[in-house]
PDB file of all heavy atoms in Angstrom:
ATOM      1  N   MET A   1      80.460 128.710  86.673  1.00  0.00           N
ATOM      2  CA  MET A   1      81.459 128.138  85.779  1.00  0.00           C
ATOM      3  C   MET A   1      80.763 127.100  84.905  1.00  0.00           C
ATOM      4  O   MET A   1      79.951 126.321  85.370  1.00  0.00           O
ATOM      5  CB  MET A   1      82.565 127.480  86.608  1.00  0.00           C
ATOM      6  CG  MET A   1      83.618 126.816  85.781  1.00  0.00           C
ATOM      7  SD  MET A   1      84.938 125.987  86.701  1.00  0.00           S
ATOM      8  CE  MET A   1      85.488 127.243  87.795  1.00  0.00           C
ATOM      9  N   SER A   2      81.115 127.085  83.641  1.00  0.00           N
ATOM     10  CA  SER A   2      80.492 126.148  82.714  1.00  0.00           C
ATOM     11  C   SER A   2      81.054 124.737  82.934  1.00  0.00           C
ATOM     12  O   SER A   2      82.144 124.551  83.480  1.00  0.00           O
ATOM     13  CB  SER A   2      80.748 126.581  81.276  1.00  0.00           C
ATOM     14  OG  SER A   2      82.114 126.400  80.944  1.00  0.00           O
ATOM     15  N   TYR A   3      80.289 123.756  82.477  1.00  0.00           N
ATOM     16  CA  TYR A   3      80.726 122.362  82.586  1.00  0.00           C
ATOM     17  C   TYR A   3      82.037 122.161  81.827  1.00  0.00           C
ATOM     18  O   TYR A   3      82.941 121.486  82.319  1.00  0.00           O
ATOM     19  CB  TYR A   3      79.644 121.431  82.033  1.00  0.00           C
ATOM     20  CG  TYR A   3      80.121 120.010  81.917  1.00  0.00           C
ATOM     21  CD1 TYR A   3      80.164 119.192  83.036  1.00  0.00           C
ATOM     22  CD2 TYR A   3      80.563 119.495  80.698  1.00  0.00           C
ATOM     23  CE1 TYR A   3      80.618 117.888  82.943  1.00  0.00           C
ATOM     24  CE2 TYR A   3      81.019 118.206  80.595  1.00  0.00           C
ATOM     25  CZ  TYR A   3      81.042 117.400  81.716  1.00  0.00           C
ATOM     26  OH  TYR A   3      81.503 116.116  81.628  1.00  0.00           O
ATOM     27  N   GLU A   4      82.138 122.715  80.635  1.00  0.00           N
ATOM     28  CA  GLU A   4      83.339 122.525  79.816  1.00  0.00           C
ATOM     29  C   GLU A   4      84.585 123.075  80.505  1.00  0.00           C
ATOM     30  O   GLU A   4      85.635 122.437  80.511  1.00  0.00           O
ATOM     31  CB  GLU A   4      83.169 123.185  78.435  1.00  0.00           C
ATOM     32  CG  GLU A   4      82.153 122.521  77.547  1.00  0.00           C
ATOM     33  CD  GLU A   4      80.725 122.974  77.807  1.00  0.00           C
ATOM     34  OE1 GLU A   4      80.523 123.942  78.581  1.00  0.00           O
ATOM     35  OE2 GLU A   4      79.804 122.363  77.245  1.00  0.00           O
ATOM     36  N   LEU A   5      84.467 124.270  81.094  1.00  0.00           N
ATOM     37  CA  LEU A   5      85.608 124.859  81.790  1.00  0.00           C
ATOM     38  C   LEU A   5      85.987 124.040  83.022  1.00  0.00           C
ATOM     39  O   LEU A   5      87.173 123.799  83.283  1.00  0.00           O
ATOM     40  CB  LEU A   5      85.294 126.300  82.189  1.00  0.00           C
ATOM     41  CG  LEU A   5      86.430 127.078  82.847  1.00  0.00           C
ATOM     42  CD1 LEU A   5      87.675 127.078  81.967  1.00  0.00           C
ATOM     43  CD2 LEU A   5      85.992 128.491  83.154  1.00  0.00           C
ATOM     44  N   ALA A   6      85.000 123.572  83.759  1.00  0.00           N
ATOM     45  CA  ALA A   6      85.267 122.738  84.936  1.00  0.00           C
ATOM     46  C   ALA A   6      85.953 121.437  84.531  1.00  0.00           C
ATOM     47  O   ALA A   6      86.874 120.965  85.204  1.00  0.00           O
ATOM     48  CB  ALA A   6      83.973 122.446  85.680  1.00  0.00           C
ATOM     49  N   GLU A   7      85.549 120.860  83.410  1.00  0.00           N
ATOM     50  CA  GLU A   7      86.161 119.617  82.919  1.00  0.00           C
ATOM     51  C   GLU A   7      87.610 119.849  82.509  1.00  0.00           C
ATOM     52  O   GLU A   7      88.490 119.041  82.798  1.00  0.00           O
ATOM     53  CB  GLU A   7      85.344 119.062  81.758  1.00  0.00           C
ATOM     54  CG  GLU A   7      85.885 117.793  81.160  1.00  0.00           C
ATOM     55  CD  GLU A   7      85.844 116.595  82.076  1.00  0.00           C
ATOM     56  OE1 GLU A   7      85.205 116.656  83.150  1.00  0.00           O
ATOM     57  OE2 GLU A   7      86.470 115.577  81.735  1.00  0.00           O
ATOM     58  N   ILE A   8      87.885 120.957  81.846  1.00  0.00           N
ATOM     59  CA  ILE A   8      89.261 121.285  81.459  1.00  0.00           C
ATOM     60  C   ILE A   8      90.130 121.477  82.701  1.00  0.00           C
ATOM     61  O   ILE A   8      91.258 120.979  82.766  1.00  0.00           O
ATOM     62  CB  ILE A   8      89.289 122.541  80.562  1.00  0.00           C
ATOM     63  CG1 ILE A   8      88.678 122.214  79.200  1.00  0.00           C
ATOM     64  CG2 ILE A   8      90.711 123.071  80.408  1.00  0.00           C
ATOM     65  CD1 ILE A   8      88.445 123.427  78.327  1.00  0.00           C
ATOM     66  N   GLU A   9      89.634 122.175  83.695  1.00  0.00           N
ATOM     67  CA  GLU A   9      90.398 122.379  84.929  1.00  0.00           C
ATOM     68  C   GLU A   9      90.659 121.051  85.636  1.00  0.00           C
ATOM     69  O   GLU A   9      91.745 120.819  86.166  1.00  0.00           O
ATOM     70  CB  GLU A   9      89.665 123.338  85.852  1.00  0.00           C
ATOM     71  CG  GLU A   9      89.739 124.770  85.382  1.00  0.00           C
ATOM     72  CD  GLU A   9      89.097 125.749  86.348  1.00  0.00           C
ATOM     73  OE1 GLU A   9      88.468 125.317  87.334  1.00  0.00           O
ATOM     74  OE2 GLU A   9      89.231 126.958  86.109  1.00  0.00           O
ATOM     75  N   ARG A  10      89.678 120.151  85.653  1.00  0.00           N
ATOM     76  CA  ARG A  10      89.848 118.839  86.285  1.00  0.00           C
ATOM     77  C   ARG A  10      90.926 118.037  85.562  1.00  0.00           C
ATOM     78  O   ARG A  10      91.810 117.445  86.187  1.00  0.00           O
ATOM     79  CB  ARG A  10      88.531 118.068  86.270  1.00  0.00           C
ATOM     80  CG  ARG A  10      88.613 116.715  86.957  1.00  0.00           C
ATOM     81  CD  ARG A  10      87.384 115.879  86.675  1.00  0.00           C
ATOM     82  NE  ARG A  10      87.316 115.450  85.292  1.00  0.00           N
ATOM     83  CZ  ARG A  10      88.004 114.434  84.769  1.00  0.00           C
ATOM     84  NH1 ARG A  10      88.857 113.763  85.519  1.00  0.00           N
ATOM     85  NH2 ARG A  10      87.863 114.099  83.507  1.00  0.00           N
ATOM     86  N   ARG A  11      90.879 118.049  84.240  1.00  0.00           N
ATOM     87  CA  ARG A  11      91.874 117.305  83.460  1.00  0.00           C
ATOM     88  C   ARG A  11      93.281 117.863  83.658  1.00  0.00           C
ATOM     89  O   ARG A  11      94.247 117.118  83.761  1.00  0.00           O
ATOM     90  CB  ARG A  11      91.509 117.317  81.984  1.00  0.00           C
ATOM     91  CG  ARG A  11      90.314 116.457  81.676  1.00  0.00           C
ATOM     92  CD  ARG A  11      90.027 116.448  80.207  1.00  0.00           C
ATOM     93  NE  ARG A  11      88.836 115.686  79.914  1.00  0.00           N
ATOM     94  CZ  ARG A  11      88.554 115.209  78.723  1.00  0.00           C
ATOM     95  NH1 ARG A  11      89.377 115.407  77.714  1.00  0.00           N
ATOM     96  NH2 ARG A  11      87.447 114.527  78.532  1.00  0.00           N
ATOM     97  N   LEU A  12      93.412 119.191  83.685  1.00  0.00           N
ATOM     98  CA  LEU A  12      94.720 119.803  83.907  1.00  0.00           C
ATOM     99  C   LEU A  12      95.270 119.469  85.287  1.00  0.00           C
ATOM    100  O   LEU A  12      96.466 119.227  85.448  1.00  0.00           O
ATOM    101  CB  LEU A  12      94.636 121.320  83.720  1.00  0.00           C
ATOM    102  CG  LEU A  12      94.545 121.808  82.288  1.00  0.00           C
ATOM    103  CD1 LEU A  12      94.296 123.310  82.262  1.00  0.00           C
ATOM    104  CD2 LEU A  12      95.799 121.457  81.515  1.00  0.00           C
ATOM    105  N   ALA A  13      94.404 119.445  86.296  1.00  0.00           N
ATOM    106  CA  ALA A  13      94.844 119.134  87.658  1.00  0.00           C
ATOM    107  C   ALA A  13      95.353 117.702  87.757  1.00  0.00           C
ATOM    108  O   ALA A  13      96.224 117.405  88.570  1.00  0.00           O
ATOM    109  CB  ALA A  13      93.701 119.359  88.637  1.00  0.00           C
ATOM    110  N   ASN A  14      94.842 116.790  86.921  1.00  0.00           N
ATOM    111  CA  ASN A  14      95.244 115.385  86.965  1.00  0.00           C
ATOM    112  C   ASN A  14      96.298 115.024  85.928  1.00  0.00           C
ATOM    113  O   ASN A  14      96.678 113.861  85.822  1.00  0.00           O
ATOM    114  CB  ASN A  14      94.016 114.490  86.776  1.00  0.00           C
ATOM    115  CG  ASN A  14      93.135 114.501  87.989  1.00  0.00           C
ATOM    116  OD1 ASN A  14      93.606 114.401  89.109  1.00  0.00           O
ATOM    117  ND2 ASN A  14      91.845 114.644  87.766  1.00  0.00           N
ATOM    118  N   LEU A  15      96.775 116.006  85.170  1.00  0.00           N
ATOM    119  CA  LEU A  15      97.731 115.738  84.109  1.00  0.00           C
ATOM    120  C   LEU A  15      99.069 115.257  84.663  1.00  0.00           C
ATOM    121  O   LEU A  15      99.649 114.296  84.166  1.00  0.00           O
ATOM    122  CB  LEU A  15      97.929 116.997  83.271  1.00  0.00           C
ATOM    123  CG  LEU A  15      98.722 116.860  81.994  1.00  0.00           C
ATOM    124  CD1 LEU A  15      98.056 115.880  81.058  1.00  0.00           C
ATOM    125  CD2 LEU A  15      98.856 118.209  81.323  1.00  0.00           C
ATOM    126  N   ILE A  16      99.553 115.919  85.690  1.00  0.00           N
ATOM    127  CA  ILE A  16     100.826 115.545  86.316  1.00  0.00           C
ATOM    128  C   ILE A  16     100.564 115.277  87.785  1.00  0.00           C
ATOM    129  O   ILE A  16      99.979 116.103  88.478  1.00  0.00           O
ATOM    130  CB  ILE A  16     101.881 116.659  86.164  1.00  0.00           C
ATOM    131  CG1 ILE A  16     102.172 116.892  84.691  1.00  0.00           C
ATOM    132  CG2 ILE A  16     103.144 116.309  86.933  1.00  0.00           C
ATOM    133  CD1 ILE A  16     103.091 118.053  84.429  1.00  0.00           C
ATOM    134  N   ARG A  17     100.991 114.117  88.236  1.00  0.00           N
ATOM    135  CA  ARG A  17     100.770 113.734  89.620  1.00  0.00           C
ATOM    136  C   ARG A  17     102.090 113.197  90.180  1.00  0.00           C
ATOM    137  O   ARG A  17     102.717 112.335  89.568  1.00  0.00           O
ATOM    138  CB  ARG A  17      99.699 112.652  89.668  1.00  0.00           C
ATOM    139  CG  ARG A  17      99.269 112.310  91.039  1.00  0.00           C
ATOM    140  CD  ARG A  17      98.101 111.397  90.960  1.00  0.00           C
ATOM    141  NE  ARG A  17      96.968 112.148  90.458  1.00  0.00           N
ATOM    142  CZ  ARG A  17      95.721 111.869  90.744  1.00  0.00           C
ATOM    143  NH1 ARG A  17      95.444 110.840  91.487  1.00  0.00           N
ATOM    144  NH2 ARG A  17      94.741 112.595  90.264  1.00  0.00           N
ATOM    145  N   LEU A  18     102.531 113.725  91.297  1.00  0.00           N
ATOM    146  CA  LEU A  18     103.765 113.261  91.927  1.00  0.00           C
ATOM    147  C   LEU A  18     103.495 111.978  92.684  1.00  0.00           C
ATOM    148  O   LEU A  18     102.434 111.811  93.281  1.00  0.00           O
ATOM    149  CB  LEU A  18     104.311 114.325  92.876  1.00  0.00           C
ATOM    150  CG  LEU A  18     104.689 115.655  92.241  1.00  0.00           C
ATOM    151  CD1 LEU A  18     105.160 116.621  93.308  1.00  0.00           C
ATOM    152  CD2 LEU A  18     105.740 115.474  91.178  1.00  0.00           C
ATOM    153  N   GLY A  19     104.461 111.073  92.665  1.00  0.00           N
ATOM    154  CA  GLY A  19     104.288 109.809  93.372  1.00  0.00           C
ATOM    155  C   GLY A  19     105.621 109.125  93.619  1.00  0.00           C
ATOM    156  O   GLY A  19     106.683 109.623  93.238  1.00  0.00           O
ATOM    157  N   THR A  20     105.548 107.962  94.247  1.00  0.00           N
ATOM    158  CA  THR A  20     106.708 107.151  94.588  1.00  0.00           C
ATOM    159  C   THR A  20     106.588 105.793  93.913  1.00  0.00           C
ATOM    160  O   THR A  20     105.538 105.155  93.992  1.00  0.00           O
ATOM    161  CB  THR A  20     106.790 106.944  96.112  1.00  0.00           C
ATOM    162  OG1 THR A  20     106.814 108.223  96.739  1.00  0.00           O
ATOM    163  CG2 THR A  20     108.023 106.164  96.498  1.00  0.00           C
ATOM    164  N   VAL A  21     107.634 105.341  93.258  1.00  0.00           N
ATOM    165  CA  VAL A  21     107.630 104.030  92.623  1.00  0.00           C
ATOM    166  C   VAL A  21     107.674 102.968  93.721  1.00  0.00           C
ATOM    167  O   VAL A  21     108.581 102.956  94.546  1.00  0.00           O
ATOM    168  CB  VAL A  21     108.819 103.870  91.654  1.00  0.00           C
ATOM    169  CG1 VAL A  21     108.882 102.455  91.117  1.00  0.00           C
ATOM    170  CG2 VAL A  21     108.732 104.882  90.535  1.00  0.00           C
ATOM    171  N   GLU A  22     106.659 102.083  93.732  1.00  0.00           N
ATOM    172  CA  GLU A  22     106.575 101.013  94.721  1.00  0.00           C
ATOM    173  C   GLU A  22     107.183  99.715  94.184  1.00  0.00           C
ATOM    174  O   GLU A  22     107.787  98.967  94.935  1.00  0.00           O
ATOM    175  CB  GLU A  22     105.113 100.765  95.098  1.00  0.00           C
ATOM    176  CG  GLU A  22     104.447 101.951  95.751  1.00  0.00           C
ATOM    177  CD  GLU A  22     104.473 101.871  97.255  1.00  0.00           C
ATOM    178  OE1 GLU A  22     104.437 100.763  97.789  1.00  0.00           O
ATOM    179  OE2 GLU A  22     104.524 102.943  97.879  1.00  0.00           O
ATOM    180  N   GLN A  23     106.960  99.434  92.894  1.00  0.00           N
ATOM    181  CA  GLN A  23     107.478  98.222  92.258  1.00  0.00           C
ATOM    182  C   GLN A  23     107.907  98.563  90.838  1.00  0.00           C
ATOM    183  O   GLN A  23     107.343  99.462  90.226  1.00  0.00           O
ATOM    184  CB  GLN A  23     106.401  97.148  92.144  1.00  0.00           C
ATOM    185  CG  GLN A  23     105.985  96.508  93.426  1.00  0.00           C
ATOM    186  CD  GLN A  23     104.882  95.478  93.157  1.00  0.00           C
ATOM    187  OE1 GLN A  23     103.970  95.739  92.391  1.00  0.00           O
ATOM    188  NE2 GLN A  23     104.994  94.336  93.792  1.00  0.00           N
ATOM    189  N   ALA A  24     108.872  97.816  90.333  1.00  0.00           N
ATOM    190  CA  ALA A  24     109.279  97.973  88.935  1.00  0.00           C
ATOM    191  C   ALA A  24     109.485  96.599  88.325  1.00  0.00           C
ATOM    192  O   ALA A  24     110.138  95.742  88.910  1.00  0.00           O
ATOM    193  CB  ALA A  24     110.573  98.780  88.846  1.00  0.00           C
ATOM    194  N   ASP A  25     108.875  96.352  87.172  1.00  0.00           N
ATOM    195  CA  ASP A  25     109.058  95.120  86.409  1.00  0.00           C
ATOM    196  C   ASP A  25     109.723  95.532  85.100  1.00  0.00           C
ATOM    197  O   ASP A  25     109.064  95.968  84.163  1.00  0.00           O
ATOM    198  CB  ASP A  25     107.712  94.448  86.154  1.00  0.00           C
ATOM    199  CG  ASP A  25     107.850  93.112  85.456  1.00  0.00           C
ATOM    200  OD1 ASP A  25     108.916  92.857  84.844  1.00  0.00           O
ATOM    201  OD2 ASP A  25     106.894  92.319  85.508  1.00  0.00           O
ATOM    202  N   TYR A  26     111.036  95.417  85.053  1.00  0.00           N
ATOM    203  CA  TYR A  26     111.794  95.903  83.903  1.00  0.00           C
ATOM    204  C   TYR A  26     111.587  95.023  82.673  1.00  0.00           C
ATOM    205  O   TYR A  26     111.671  95.504  81.554  1.00  0.00           O
ATOM    206  CB  TYR A  26     113.275  96.014  84.257  1.00  0.00           C
ATOM    207  CG  TYR A  26     113.521  97.044  85.329  1.00  0.00           C
ATOM    208  CD1 TYR A  26     113.812  96.677  86.633  1.00  0.00           C
ATOM    209  CD2 TYR A  26     113.437  98.397  85.028  1.00  0.00           C
ATOM    210  CE1 TYR A  26     114.019  97.626  87.622  1.00  0.00           C
ATOM    211  CE2 TYR A  26     113.639  99.360  86.003  1.00  0.00           C
ATOM    212  CZ  TYR A  26     113.928  98.964  87.293  1.00  0.00           C
ATOM    213  OH  TYR A  26     114.124  99.913  88.258  1.00  0.00           O
ATOM    214  N   ASP A  27     111.306  93.736  82.860  1.00  0.00           N
ATOM    215  CA  ASP A  27     111.055  92.858  81.718  1.00  0.00           C
ATOM    216  C   ASP A  27     109.784  93.254  80.979  1.00  0.00           C
ATOM    217  O   ASP A  27     109.714  93.195  79.758  1.00  0.00           O
ATOM    218  CB  ASP A  27     110.956  91.398  82.170  1.00  0.00           C
ATOM    219  CG  ASP A  27     112.278  90.870  82.709  1.00  0.00           C
ATOM    220  OD1 ASP A  27     113.336  91.347  82.253  1.00  0.00           O
ATOM    221  OD2 ASP A  27     112.242  89.996  83.596  1.00  0.00           O
ATOM    222  N   LYS A  28     108.756  93.645  81.721  1.00  0.00           N
ATOM    223  CA  LYS A  28     107.488  94.058  81.120  1.00  0.00           C
ATOM    224  C   LYS A  28     107.386  95.573  80.952  1.00  0.00           C
ATOM    225  O   LYS A  28     106.387  96.073  80.447  1.00  0.00           O
ATOM    226  CB  LYS A  28     106.318  93.582  81.979  1.00  0.00           C
ATOM    227  CG  LYS A  28     106.190  92.082  82.024  1.00  0.00           C
ATOM    228  CD  LYS A  28     105.001  91.672  82.862  1.00  0.00           C
ATOM    229  CE  LYS A  28     104.888  90.163  82.935  1.00  0.00           C
ATOM    230  NZ  LYS A  28     103.761  89.762  83.782  1.00  0.00           N
ATOM    231  N   ALA A  29     108.413  96.303  81.384  1.00  0.00           N
ATOM    232  CA  ALA A  29     108.452  97.773  81.308  1.00  0.00           C
ATOM    233  C   ALA A  29     107.229  98.386  81.976  1.00  0.00           C
ATOM    234  O   ALA A  29     106.537  99.220  81.404  1.00  0.00           O
ATOM    235  CB  ALA A  29     108.598  98.247  79.867  1.00  0.00           C
ATOM    236  N   ARG A  30     106.952  97.969  83.233  1.00  0.00           N
ATOM    237  CA  ARG A  30     105.809  98.478  84.003  1.00  0.00           C
ATOM    238  C   ARG A  30     106.280  98.874  85.392  1.00  0.00           C
ATOM    239  O   ARG A  30     107.203  98.286  85.936  1.00  0.00           O
ATOM    240  CB  ARG A  30     104.730  97.401  84.163  1.00  0.00           C
ATOM    241  CG  ARG A  30     104.164  96.848  82.904  1.00  0.00           C
ATOM    242  CD  ARG A  30     103.212  97.738  82.216  1.00  0.00           C
ATOM    243  NE  ARG A  30     102.046  97.991  83.052  1.00  0.00           N
ATOM    244  CZ  ARG A  30     101.073  98.796  82.721  1.00  0.00           C
ATOM    245  NH1 ARG A  30     101.111  99.429  81.579  1.00  0.00           N
ATOM    246  NH2 ARG A  30     100.049  99.004  83.506  1.00  0.00           N
ATOM    247  N   VAL A  31     105.640  99.894  85.957  1.00  0.00           N
ATOM    248  CA  VAL A  31     105.912 100.294  87.336  1.00  0.00           C
ATOM    249  C   VAL A  31     104.593 100.453  88.080  1.00  0.00           C
ATOM    250  O   VAL A  31     103.556 100.703  87.478  1.00  0.00           O
ATOM    251  CB  VAL A  31     106.712 101.625  87.419  1.00  0.00           C
ATOM    252  CG1 VAL A  31     108.101 101.459  86.864  1.00  0.00           C
ATOM    253  CG2 VAL A  31     105.984 102.750  86.718  1.00  0.00           C
ATOM    254  N   ARG A  32     104.644 100.305  89.406  1.00  0.00           N
ATOM    255  CA  ARG A  32     103.508 100.598  90.283  1.00  0.00           C
ATOM    256  C   ARG A  32     103.883 101.856  91.044  1.00  0.00           C
ATOM    257  O   ARG A  32     104.935 101.921  91.678  1.00  0.00           O
ATOM    258  CB  ARG A  32     103.246  99.451  91.258  1.00  0.00           C
ATOM    259  CG  ARG A  32     102.974  98.121  90.618  1.00  0.00           C
ATOM    260  CD  ARG A  32     101.550  97.877  90.291  1.00  0.00           C
ATOM    261  NE  ARG A  32     100.739  97.950  91.495  1.00  0.00           N
ATOM    262  CZ  ARG A  32      99.441  97.819  91.491  1.00  0.00           C
ATOM    263  NH1 ARG A  32      98.811  97.599  90.387  1.00  0.00           N
ATOM    264  NH2 ARG A  32      98.749  97.914  92.593  1.00  0.00           N
ATOM    265  N   VAL A  33     103.027 102.877  90.972  1.00  0.00           N
ATOM    266  CA  VAL A  33     103.322 104.183  91.556  1.00  0.00           C
ATOM    267  C   VAL A  33     102.261 104.520  92.603  1.00  0.00           C
ATOM    268  O   VAL A  33     101.071 104.342  92.361  1.00  0.00           O
ATOM    269  CB  VAL A  33     103.344 105.276  90.469  1.00  0.00           C
ATOM    270  CG1 VAL A  33     103.592 106.639  91.073  1.00  0.00           C
ATOM    271  CG2 VAL A  33     104.401 104.952  89.421  1.00  0.00           C
ATOM    272  N   ARG A  34     102.715 104.988  93.773  1.00  0.00           N
ATOM    273  CA  ARG A  34     101.798 105.434  94.811  1.00  0.00           C
ATOM    274  C   ARG A  34     101.793 106.951  94.833  1.00  0.00           C
ATOM    275  O   ARG A  34     102.824 107.599  94.919  1.00  0.00           O
ATOM    276  CB  ARG A  34     102.202 104.913  96.180  1.00  0.00           C
ATOM    277  CG  ARG A  34     101.251 105.383  97.282  1.00  0.00           C
ATOM    278  CD  ARG A  34     101.458 104.694  98.594  1.00  0.00           C
ATOM    279  NE  ARG A  34     101.403 103.257  98.530  1.00  0.00           N
ATOM    280  CZ  ARG A  34     100.269 102.531  98.515  1.00  0.00           C
ATOM    281  NH1 ARG A  34      99.114 103.137  98.519  1.00  0.00           N
ATOM    282  NH2 ARG A  34     100.320 101.225  98.489  1.00  0.00           N
ATOM    283  N   SER A  35     100.571 107.506  94.728  1.00  0.00           N
ATOM    284  CA  SER A  35     100.363 108.947  94.816  1.00  0.00           C
ATOM    285  C   SER A  35      99.285 109.168  95.862  1.00  0.00           C
ATOM    286  O   SER A  35      98.096 109.018  95.579  1.00  0.00           O
ATOM    287  CB  SER A  35      99.930 109.505  93.460  1.00  0.00           C
ATOM    288  OG  SER A  35      99.675 110.887  93.567  1.00  0.00           O
ATOM    289  N   GLY A  36      99.700 109.469  97.079  1.00  0.00           N
ATOM    290  CA  GLY A  36      98.750 109.571  98.187  1.00  0.00           C
ATOM    291  C   GLY A  36      98.177 108.197  98.484  1.00  0.00           C
ATOM    292  O   GLY A  36      98.917 107.248  98.714  1.00  0.00           O
ATOM    293  N   GLU A  37      96.854 108.051  98.432  1.00  0.00           N
ATOM    294  CA  GLU A  37      96.201 106.763  98.662  1.00  0.00           C
ATOM    295  C   GLU A  37      96.105 105.931  97.390  1.00  0.00           C
ATOM    296  O   GLU A  37      95.798 104.753  97.438  1.00  0.00           O
ATOM    297  CB  GLU A  37      94.788 106.994  99.219  1.00  0.00           C
ATOM    298  CG  GLU A  37      94.774 107.638 100.587  1.00  0.00           C
ATOM    299  CD  GLU A  37      95.348 106.720 101.654  1.00  0.00           C
ATOM    300  OE1 GLU A  37      95.030 105.514 101.641  1.00  0.00           O
ATOM    301  OE2 GLU A  37      96.135 107.208 102.479  1.00  0.00           O
ATOM    302  N   LEU A  38      96.368 106.533  96.231  1.00  0.00           N
ATOM    303  CA  LEU A  38      96.220 105.870  94.944  1.00  0.00           C
ATOM    304  C   LEU A  38      97.462 105.064  94.610  1.00  0.00           C
ATOM    305  O   LEU A  38      98.581 105.573  94.658  1.00  0.00           O
ATOM    306  CB  LEU A  38      95.973 106.924  93.854  1.00  0.00           C
ATOM    307  CG  LEU A  38      95.831 106.427  92.428  1.00  0.00           C
ATOM    308  CD1 LEU A  38      94.559 105.588  92.297  1.00  0.00           C
ATOM    309  CD2 LEU A  38      95.780 107.598  91.476  1.00  0.00           C
ATOM    310  N   LEU A  39      97.281 103.788  94.272  1.00  0.00           N
ATOM    311  CA  LEU A  39      98.365 102.925  93.787  1.00  0.00           C
ATOM    312  C   LEU A  39      97.958 102.463  92.401  1.00  0.00           C
ATOM    313  O   LEU A  39      96.932 101.809  92.233  1.00  0.00           O
ATOM    314  CB  LEU A  39      98.582 101.734  94.710  1.00  0.00           C
ATOM    315  CG  LEU A  39      99.686 100.768  94.303  1.00  0.00           C
ATOM    316  CD1 LEU A  39     101.044 101.457  94.315  1.00  0.00           C
ATOM    317  CD2 LEU A  39      99.704  99.564  95.210  1.00  0.00           C
ATOM    318  N   THR A  40      98.747 102.817  91.394  1.00  0.00           N
ATOM    319  CA  THR A  40      98.366 102.543  90.013  1.00  0.00           C
ATOM    320  C   THR A  40      99.523 101.947  89.229  1.00  0.00           C
ATOM    321  O   THR A  40     100.683 102.144  89.577  1.00  0.00           O
ATOM    322  CB  THR A  40      97.862 103.834  89.336  1.00  0.00           C
ATOM    323  OG1 THR A  40      97.412 103.508  88.037  1.00  0.00           O
ATOM    324  CG2 THR A  40      98.944 104.871  89.241  1.00  0.00           C
ATOM    325  N   GLY A  41      99.206 101.207  88.182  1.00  0.00           N
ATOM    326  CA  GLY A  41     100.211 100.674  87.283  1.00  0.00           C
ATOM    327  C   GLY A  41     100.394 101.609  86.115  1.00  0.00           C
ATOM    328  O   GLY A  41      99.455 102.255  85.676  1.00  0.00           O
ATOM    329  N   ALA A  42     101.611 101.701  85.618  1.00  0.00           N
ATOM    330  CA  ALA A  42     101.884 102.593  84.484  1.00  0.00           C
ATOM    331  C   ALA A  42     103.030 102.019  83.669  1.00  0.00           C
ATOM    332  O   ALA A  42     103.904 101.338  84.200  1.00  0.00           O
ATOM    333  CB  ALA A  42     102.255 103.978  84.995  1.00  0.00           C
ATOM    334  N   PRO A  43     103.039 102.297  82.359  1.00  0.00           N
ATOM    335  CA  PRO A  43     104.170 101.860  81.538  1.00  0.00           C
ATOM    336  C   PRO A  43     105.427 102.635  81.917  1.00  0.00           C
ATOM    337  O   PRO A  43     105.365 103.801  82.283  1.00  0.00           O
ATOM    338  CB  PRO A  43     103.735 102.176  80.113  1.00  0.00           C
ATOM    339  CG  PRO A  43     102.609 103.110  80.231  1.00  0.00           C
ATOM    340  CD  PRO A  43     102.017 102.977  81.586  1.00  0.00           C
ATOM    341  N   LEU A  44     106.539 101.965  81.853  1.00  0.00           N
ATOM    342  CA  LEU A  44     107.828 102.579  82.158  1.00  0.00           C
ATOM    343  C   LEU A  44     108.362 103.229  80.889  1.00  0.00           C
ATOM    344  O   LEU A  44     108.594 102.580  79.887  1.00  0.00           O
ATOM    345  CB  LEU A  44     108.797 101.499  82.643  1.00  0.00           C
ATOM    346  CG  LEU A  44     110.195 101.905  83.050  1.00  0.00           C
ATOM    347  CD1 LEU A  44     110.132 102.857  84.235  1.00  0.00           C
ATOM    348  CD2 LEU A  44     111.026 100.698  83.416  1.00  0.00           C
ATOM    349  N   ALA A  45     108.528 104.542  80.907  1.00  0.00           N
ATOM    350  CA  ALA A  45     109.024 105.272  79.737  1.00  0.00           C
ATOM    351  C   ALA A  45     110.526 105.034  79.609  1.00  0.00           C
ATOM    352  O   ALA A  45     111.267 105.200  80.562  1.00  0.00           O
ATOM    353  CB  ALA A  45     108.738 106.765  79.889  1.00  0.00           C
ATOM    354  N   ASN A  46     110.950 104.626  78.424  1.00  0.00           N
ATOM    355  CA  ASN A  46     112.362 104.362  78.225  1.00  0.00           C
ATOM    356  C   ASN A  46     112.971 105.268  77.163  1.00  0.00           C
ATOM    357  O   ASN A  46     114.128 105.113  76.815  1.00  0.00           O
ATOM    358  CB  ASN A  46     112.593 102.891  77.862  1.00  0.00           C
ATOM    359  CG  ASN A  46     111.937 102.506  76.559  1.00  0.00           C
ATOM    360  OD1 ASN A  46     111.383 103.342  75.872  1.00  0.00           O
ATOM    361  ND2 ASN A  46     112.002 101.235  76.221  1.00  0.00           N
ATOM    362  N   GLY A  47     112.193 106.175  76.605  1.00  0.00           N
ATOM    363  CA  GLY A  47     112.719 107.084  75.614  1.00  0.00           C
ATOM    364  C   GLY A  47     112.811 106.503  74.215  1.00  0.00           C
ATOM    365  O   GLY A  47     113.264 107.152  73.292  1.00  0.00           O
ATOM    366  N   LYS A  48     112.406 105.236  74.039  1.00  0.00           N
ATOM    367  CA  LYS A  48     112.444 104.591  72.736  1.00  0.00           C
ATOM    368  C   LYS A  48     111.025 104.432  72.203  1.00  0.00           C
ATOM    369  O   LYS A  48     110.106 104.127  72.951  1.00  0.00           O
ATOM    370  CB  LYS A  48     113.080 103.211  72.837  1.00  0.00           C
ATOM    371  CG  LYS A  48     114.512 103.227  73.308  1.00  0.00           C
ATOM    372  CD  LYS A  48     115.042 101.834  73.436  1.00  0.00           C
ATOM    373  CE  LYS A  48     116.442 101.849  74.016  1.00  0.00           C
ATOM    374  NZ  LYS A  48     116.950 100.505  74.259  1.00  0.00           N
ATOM    375  N   GLY A  49     110.862 104.641  70.934  1.00  0.00           N
ATOM    376  CA  GLY A  49     109.559 104.429  70.324  1.00  0.00           C
ATOM    377  C   GLY A  49     109.243 102.940  70.210  1.00  0.00           C
ATOM    378  O   GLY A  49     110.145 102.116  70.083  1.00  0.00           O
ATOM    379  N   ARG A  50     107.977 102.607  70.288  1.00  0.00           N
ATOM    380  CA  ARG A  50     107.605 101.193  70.159  1.00  0.00           C
ATOM    381  C   ARG A  50     106.874 100.950  68.880  1.00  0.00           C
ATOM    382  O   ARG A  50     106.162 101.693  68.386  1.00  0.00           O
ATOM    383  CB  ARG A  50     106.693 100.787  71.321  1.00  0.00           C
ATOM    384  CG  ARG A  50     107.457 100.702  72.600  1.00  0.00           C
ATOM    385  CD  ARG A  50     106.578 100.098  73.641  1.00  0.00           C
ATOM    386  NE  ARG A  50     107.398  99.821  74.805  1.00  0.00           N
ATOM    387  CZ  ARG A  50     106.978  99.144  75.812  1.00  0.00           C
ATOM    388  NH1 ARG A  50     105.765  98.670  75.834  1.00  0.00           N
ATOM    389  NH2 ARG A  50     107.744  98.922  76.831  1.00  0.00           N
TER     390      ARG A  50
END
């Protein structure tokens, strides 16, 4: 398999990740999400353009 194809497959596998919201800061529009062992911060999507 070529490097380019392997990179595309890796990116697609990480495009959508299921997780559980651990914390939510509605004033700053941020959430902390746990996906397995990974705990990450992410912007809270509100459907409005910024």
